[in-house]
NUMAR-308184 format. One record per residue (C-alpha): x, y, z. Coordinates in nm, 3 decimals. Example, Ala and Ser with C-alpha at 12.3 -4.5 7.8 and 13.67 -1.06 7.14 Angstrom:
! residues 2
+---------+---------+---------+
|      c1 |      c2 |      c3 |
+---------+---------+---------+
|   1.230 |  -0.450 |   0.780 |
|   1.367 |  -0.106 |   0.714 |
+---------+---------+---------+
//
This chain:
! residues 280
+---------+---------+---------+
|      c1 |      c2 |      c3 |
+---------+---------+---------+
|  16.007 |  16.054 |  10.218 |
|  16.014 |  15.784 |  10.487 |
|  15.793 |  15.475 |  10.432 |
|  15.578 |  15.544 |  10.739 |
|  15.501 |  15.900 |  10.630 |
|  15.439 |  15.785 |  10.274 |
|  15.204 |  15.514 |  10.395 |
|  15.015 |  15.756 |  10.623 |
|  14.966 |  16.000 |  10.337 |
|  14.869 |  15.726 |  10.095 |
|  14.616 |  15.585 |  10.341 |
|  14.449 |  15.925 |  10.370 |
|  14.436 |  15.959 |   9.993 |
|  14.305 |  15.604 |   9.950 |
|  14.030 |  15.666 |  10.205 |
|  13.933 |  15.987 |  10.028 |
|  13.930 |  15.830 |   9.685 |
|  13.734 |  15.524 |   9.793 |
|  13.447 |  15.761 |   9.865 |
|  13.470 |  15.905 |   9.515 |
|  13.518 |  15.584 |   9.320 |
|  13.185 |  15.628 |   9.148 |
|  13.215 |  15.964 |   8.980 |
|  12.918 |  16.177 |   8.904 |
|  12.599 |  16.063 |   8.745 |
|  12.632 |  16.347 |   8.495 |
|  12.976 |  16.227 |   8.380 |
|  13.231 |  16.484 |   8.267 |
|  13.139 |  16.845 |   8.330 |
|  13.001 |  17.022 |   8.022 |
|  13.084 |  17.389 |   7.967 |
|  12.913 |  17.426 |   7.630 |
|  12.714 |  17.729 |   7.750 |
|  13.032 |  17.908 |   7.859 |
|  12.930 |  17.908 |   8.227 |
|  13.132 |  17.726 |   8.494 |
|  12.898 |  17.779 |   8.790 |
|  12.527 |  17.846 |   8.821 |
|  12.393 |  17.945 |   9.164 |
|  12.021 |  18.013 |   9.151 |
|  11.805 |  18.140 |   9.438 |
|  11.975 |  17.943 |   9.715 |
|  11.842 |  18.006 |  10.063 |
|  12.001 |  17.883 |  10.385 |
|  11.867 |  17.938 |  10.736 |
|  12.033 |  17.857 |  11.069 |
|  11.805 |  17.863 |  11.375 |
|  11.583 |  18.126 |  11.217 |
|  11.873 |  18.335 |  11.083 |
|  11.873 |  18.355 |  10.703 |
|  12.240 |  18.329 |  10.600 |
|  12.155 |  18.322 |  10.229 |
|  11.841 |  18.478 |  10.087 |
|  11.760 |  18.366 |   9.731 |
|  12.122 |  18.423 |   9.625 |
|  12.185 |  18.397 |   9.250 |
|  12.506 |  18.440 |   9.050 |
|  12.692 |  18.285 |   8.756 |
|  13.065 |  18.246 |   8.696 |
|  13.187 |  18.214 |   8.339 |
|  13.444 |  17.960 |   8.224 |
|  13.793 |  18.102 |   8.283 |
|  13.658 |  18.402 |   8.475 |
|  13.824 |  18.550 |   8.783 |
|  13.548 |  18.688 |   9.007 |
|  13.603 |  18.870 |   9.336 |
|  13.329 |  18.847 |   9.600 |
|  13.330 |  19.116 |   9.867 |
|  13.096 |  19.220 |  10.146 |
|  13.075 |  19.276 |  10.521 |
|  13.111 |  19.000 |  10.778 |
|  12.793 |  18.795 |  10.791 |
|  12.705 |  18.872 |  10.429 |
|  12.693 |  18.501 |  10.342 |
|  13.023 |  18.462 |  10.155 |
|  13.144 |  18.153 |  10.342 |
|  12.798 |  17.995 |  10.347 |
|  12.783 |  18.039 |   9.970 |
|  13.113 |  17.851 |   9.934 |
|  12.989 |  17.584 |  10.176 |
|  12.684 |  17.526 |   9.953 |
|  12.896 |  17.501 |   9.638 |
|  13.132 |  17.246 |   9.795 |
|  12.866 |  17.034 |   9.968 |
|  12.948 |  17.127 |  10.326 |
|  12.606 |  17.293 |  10.370 |
|  12.282 |  17.192 |  10.202 |
|  12.057 |  17.487 |  10.113 |
|  11.690 |  17.493 |  10.210 |
|  11.603 |  17.570 |   9.848 |
|  11.761 |  17.669 |   9.519 |
|  11.998 |  17.503 |   9.272 |
|  12.377 |  17.489 |   9.224 |
|  12.517 |  17.352 |   8.898 |
|  12.878 |  17.297 |   8.791 |
|  12.874 |  17.353 |   8.419 |
|  12.536 |  17.284 |   8.267 |
|  12.508 |  16.918 |   8.363 |
|  12.639 |  16.849 |   8.715 |
|  12.397 |  16.914 |   9.001 |
|  12.628 |  16.980 |   9.296 |
|  12.344 |  16.948 |   9.547 |
|  12.320 |  16.576 |   9.465 |
|  12.687 |  16.510 |   9.540 |
|  12.897 |  16.459 |   9.852 |
|  13.195 |  16.682 |   9.933 |
|  13.450 |  16.428 |   9.798 |
|  13.248 |  16.380 |   9.479 |
|  13.233 |  16.756 |   9.424 |
|  13.612 |  16.777 |   9.464 |
|  13.656 |  16.489 |   9.220 |
|  13.424 |  16.656 |   8.970 |
|  13.669 |  16.946 |   8.949 |
|  13.580 |  17.197 |   9.222 |
|  13.871 |  17.290 |   9.449 |
|  13.847 |  17.498 |   9.764 |
|  14.112 |  17.677 |   9.966 |
|  14.025 |  17.789 |  10.317 |
|  14.175 |  18.095 |  10.483 |
|  14.408 |  17.893 |  10.709 |
|  14.657 |  17.686 |  10.508 |
|  14.648 |  17.308 |  10.563 |
|  14.961 |  17.132 |  10.439 |
|  15.160 |  16.828 |  10.555 |
|  15.407 |  17.028 |  10.764 |
|  15.645 |  16.735 |  10.831 |
|  15.693 |  16.670 |  10.459 |
|  15.886 |  16.870 |  10.203 |
|  15.723 |  17.105 |   9.955 |
|  15.790 |  16.853 |   9.677 |
|  15.641 |  16.567 |   9.879 |
|  15.325 |  16.769 |   9.949 |
|  15.275 |  16.821 |   9.577 |
|  15.355 |  16.454 |   9.510 |
|  15.086 |  16.339 |   9.753 |
|  14.835 |  16.572 |   9.591 |
|  14.877 |  16.413 |   9.247 |
|  14.548 |  16.314 |   9.091 |
|  14.673 |  15.966 |   8.997 |
|  14.492 |  15.693 |   9.193 |
|  14.747 |  15.501 |   9.398 |
|  14.687 |  15.227 |   9.656 |
|  14.899 |  15.221 |   9.973 |
|  15.137 |  14.949 |   9.852 |
|  15.167 |  15.105 |   9.510 |
|  15.233 |  15.446 |   9.666 |
|  15.515 |  15.306 |   9.879 |
|  15.705 |  15.192 |   9.571 |
|  15.565 |  15.440 |   9.322 |
|  15.809 |  15.609 |   9.089 |
|  15.694 |  15.933 |   8.935 |
|  15.673 |  15.941 |   8.557 |
|  15.850 |  16.206 |   8.355 |
|  15.516 |  16.373 |   8.290 |
|  15.437 |  16.385 |   8.663 |
|  15.779 |  16.526 |   8.746 |
|  15.732 |  16.790 |   8.479 |
|  15.393 |  16.881 |   8.624 |
|  15.535 |  16.919 |   8.976 |
|  15.821 |  17.131 |   8.839 |
|  15.571 |  17.348 |   8.651 |
|  15.359 |  17.402 |   8.963 |
|  15.667 |  17.478 |   9.177 |
|  15.755 |  17.763 |   8.940 |
|  15.395 |  17.882 |   8.927 |
|  15.362 |  17.905 |   9.309 |
|  15.705 |  18.068 |   9.354 |
|  15.849 |  17.772 |   9.548 |
|  16.097 |  17.625 |   9.299 |
|  16.390 |  17.706 |   9.528 |
|  16.206 |  17.565 |   9.832 |
|  16.118 |  17.225 |   9.680 |
|  16.319 |  17.023 |   9.934 |
|  16.239 |  17.243 |  10.230 |
|  16.016 |  17.108 |  10.507 |
|  15.673 |  17.267 |  10.464 |
|  15.649 |  17.352 |  10.836 |
|  15.943 |  17.590 |  10.794 |
|  15.777 |  17.798 |  10.523 |
|  15.638 |  18.144 |  10.589 |
|  15.261 |  18.186 |  10.619 |
|  15.240 |  18.319 |  10.263 |
|  15.449 |  18.033 |  10.125 |
|  15.222 |  17.781 |  10.295 |
|  14.927 |  17.949 |  10.127 |
|  15.101 |  17.911 |   9.790 |
|  15.183 |  17.547 |   9.863 |
|  14.820 |  17.469 |   9.941 |
|  14.715 |  17.639 |   9.617 |
|  14.976 |  17.426 |   9.440 |
|  14.832 |  17.111 |   9.598 |
|  14.490 |  17.209 |   9.464 |
|  14.636 |  17.267 |   9.119 |
|  14.787 |  16.917 |   9.121 |
|  14.427 |  16.791 |   9.129 |
|  14.357 |  16.985 |   8.808 |
|  14.036 |  17.161 |   8.925 |
|  13.826 |  17.348 |   8.674 |
|  13.682 |  17.580 |   8.942 |
|  13.882 |  17.722 |   9.234 |
|  13.718 |  17.879 |   9.540 |
|  13.964 |  18.088 |   9.742 |
|  13.868 |  18.225 |  10.082 |
|  14.068 |  18.534 |  10.186 |
|  14.388 |  18.394 |  10.030 |
|  14.612 |  18.689 |  10.124 |
|  14.509 |  18.726 |  10.490 |
|  14.827 |  18.758 |  10.697 |
|  15.057 |  18.798 |  10.395 |
|  15.324 |  19.062 |  10.352 |
|  15.280 |  19.322 |  10.078 |
|  15.531 |  19.140 |   9.858 |
|  15.355 |  18.804 |   9.909 |
|  15.020 |  18.967 |   9.832 |
|  15.155 |  19.110 |   9.508 |
|  15.298 |  18.772 |   9.406 |
|  14.967 |  18.603 |   9.487 |
|  14.788 |  18.849 |   9.258 |
|  15.036 |  18.759 |   8.983 |
|  14.968 |  18.388 |   9.044 |
|  14.590 |  18.426 |   9.021 |
|  14.615 |  18.636 |   8.706 |
|  14.828 |  18.358 |   8.555 |
|  14.560 |  18.101 |   8.643 |
|  14.279 |  18.313 |   8.496 |
|  14.155 |  18.163 |   8.171 |
|  14.293 |  17.818 |   8.253 |
|  14.066 |  17.787 |   8.557 |
|  13.757 |  17.968 |   8.683 |
|  13.838 |  18.144 |   9.011 |
|  13.609 |  18.280 |   9.281 |
|  13.805 |  18.491 |   9.530 |
|  13.642 |  18.602 |   9.856 |
|  13.845 |  18.891 |   9.993 |
|  13.837 |  19.197 |  10.220 |
|  14.168 |  19.349 |  10.105 |
|  14.049 |  19.608 |   9.854 |
|  14.401 |  19.679 |   9.728 |
|  14.433 |  19.311 |   9.640 |
|  14.090 |  19.314 |   9.475 |
|  14.203 |  19.613 |   9.268 |
|  14.519 |  19.424 |   9.164 |
|  14.311 |  19.127 |   9.053 |
|  14.033 |  19.312 |   8.873 |
|  14.259 |  19.566 |   8.696 |
|  13.961 |  19.793 |   8.642 |
|  13.798 |  19.557 |   8.392 |
|  13.665 |  19.254 |   8.583 |
|  13.329 |  19.213 |   8.751 |
|  13.303 |  19.229 |   9.131 |
|  13.006 |  19.095 |   9.328 |
|  12.902 |  19.250 |   9.660 |
|  12.703 |  19.037 |   9.903 |
|  12.491 |  19.174 |  10.188 |
|  12.248 |  18.988 |  10.413 |
|  12.271 |  18.677 |  10.199 |
|  12.190 |  18.836 |   9.862 |
|  12.370 |  19.018 |   9.583 |
|  12.367 |  19.387 |   9.672 |
|  12.560 |  19.510 |   9.369 |
|  12.764 |  19.379 |   9.078 |
|  12.990 |  19.550 |   8.828 |
|  13.339 |  19.693 |   8.789 |
|  13.518 |  19.776 |   9.114 |
|  13.490 |  20.148 |   9.042 |
|  13.116 |  20.109 |   8.995 |
|  13.051 |  19.919 |   9.317 |
|  13.278 |  20.158 |   9.509 |
|  13.058 |  20.444 |   9.389 |
|  12.736 |  20.262 |   9.478 |
|  12.570 |  20.442 |   9.770 |
|  12.429 |  20.122 |   9.919 |
|  12.771 |  19.951 |   9.908 |
|  12.935 |  20.253 |  10.069 |
|  12.673 |  20.254 |  10.342 |
|  12.686 |  19.886 |  10.439 |
|  13.047 |  19.796 |  10.363 |
|  13.304 |  20.046 |  10.240 |
|  13.216 |  20.340 |  10.464 |
|  13.280 |  20.703 |  10.385 |
+---------+---------+---------+
//
């Protein structure tokens, strides 16, 4: 990595971390109740349009939950509220049982252990896959320290572990801009994992992927299940089926509220879900 690129990346990280220097008033997140995320009766209105209408849901620690629903159902707005991008008109959002996310800024929420992946991958395209993961390390490094920083054995092991996990071990030295769309998605997920989030929010992660990439992504998420709590917003029902394996809960949103919740087979048989989303 050239010094100018290293410095640019380090400056961005330093600016981000300076905003999060004071962690959260609640301290470390507490999962003693077995719940990773509490969303209770959040309502959001934009110019008279109610994007969320007293939406409530809970995500258990280590759970993989798929959220489905038609366009305009409130899926993205829900994620925006959880990550601090949008402030609800009313309601509460707690990470664990002690961290009130509505009191925190976006950087503080990320530092607390909530990671979000948007639909379009955002990676440092001029850097290698390895260098992207290196820059995403959670260790706090100032610009000068970053320029001369030598990774510890533990950090190298962690990067190697993530490279295998995201199916990019053989692409470690490849420039990220040369990766396929699916590989860039995996790299961004890997960058999130380097931050060691406890909760991952993933917005249409397989959009634009090939069938093989989609299958590998399902394998990746199933590997992460249990180690992290995952909320996956998705329209690809085949992918949802791969993730849920007939035994995991699916939540259907419609007009800003939970329309139905249960196993995929149950929500697919729900007349209201068929009418507003799945069709006949």
